[in-house]
N, C-alpha and C positions, 0 to 999 in steps of 0.2 A: 203488769207482773214483772217488768224488767227492774223496777224499783225494789221489789222483794228480793229478786235475785241478787241484787247488789248488797242488800242490808242483812240478808239471813245466811248466816255461816252456820252450816249444820253441825259442825265440830263444836263451835262456841254454844249452840243451843244445848247439845248434849252435855257439855262441861257445865254450864250453868244449871241445868236441871239436875245433873248428879251432885253438884256441890251444894246447892240450895242456900240457905242463909247461914248455915254453920259448918257444912262440909264434913259431916260425920260418916264414918264407914257404913253404918246401918242404911243411911240415906242412898249412898252410892250403890249398895246391893239392891235396895228395893227399886231404885231407877232402872238398874240394868235388868232386873227381872221383869219390870213393866215393858221395857223395850222388846225384850225376848218374847214376852207373852203376846205383846201387840203384834210383833211380826209373824210368829208362828199361828197365833189364833186368827188373825187378820186375814193372812194368806190362805191358810187352811179353810176357814169358814167361807170366805169370799169366793174361792174356787169351787168349793162344794155347792155353795148357793147358785152360782152362775151355772154350773154343770147340770144341777137337778131341776132348775127353775122351769115352770111351765110356761111363764110369760116372759116377754122382752123386758118388762118393767123389773121383774126379779132377776133376771140375767144382768141387767145394767146395775142393779143394787149389788149384786154379788161381785161384779167387776170392780165397782167402786170400793167395797170393803177390802178386796184384795189389794187394790191400789194403796189405800191407806196402810194395809199391812206392810207393803214394800216400803213406804216411809218409815215404818217402825223398824224395818230391817237396816235401813241406812242409819237410823240413830243407834241400833245395836252395833253395827260396825265401828261407829265412832266411839261408843262407850267401851268396846273392846280395845281400841287404840288407847283410850284415856285411862284404862285400867292399869296399864304398866306403871310400875313404881316412878313416881315423881311427874307423870305426864299430865295429870289434871292440874296439879300445882303449877307446873310450867305454863300450861294453857291460860291460866287465869291470874298469873303473876301481874301485879299492877292494876288489876281491873277494879272499877268502882262497882263491887258486887251489888249493893242495893239498886244502882241504876241499871245494871245489866240483868238483875232478876226481873225488874218492871218491864224492861224492853223485851226480853225474851218470853216473859209471861204472855205478852201480846202476840209476839210472832209466832209461838208455838201453835197458835190455832191454824196455821197454814199446813199442819199435819193432815188435815182433812181433804186437802186438795190431792187427789190421787197421783202418786209417782213424783210429786214436786220436790220433796226432800231428797229422794234417790237421785233425781237429775241433777239437782244443785250439788249434792255430795260428789257425784262423778265429775262434774264441771270444777268444782273447787279443787278436787284431787289432781285432775289434769293440768290446773294452772299452778299446782303446788302450794295453795294456801293452807295454812295450818300446820302445826308441828305433827311430824309423823305421818303425813298424809299418804306417803308411799308405802307404808308398812302395814301389814294386816294387824 
């Protein structure tokens, strides 16, 4: 997992996802909505499922769903930072977007590992990597 931690920049993942192939305003709004709904829905549904489950298996499933929701909260945080005027363009300046899209299309699968993106985002913020990492 250490290799993933070095290669997966949560801010860059959010930026590439928000920009897509063409960088339309509509796509940016849709991706932000996806992140917000993933966070709120995942955390809410997961906590509810874990709290009301009759078996340990369902409690574990609920905890997993909530953990994935926390990953979406980390993406929501990055999307909010990238939504400031010029922030997304600055993040992707000079990027080989077709290559980045292929790379992050694969790496985004790590969102299903509970809490991983949240931990990475916090570690990356602590190291100061990424533009605007210290501002909400």
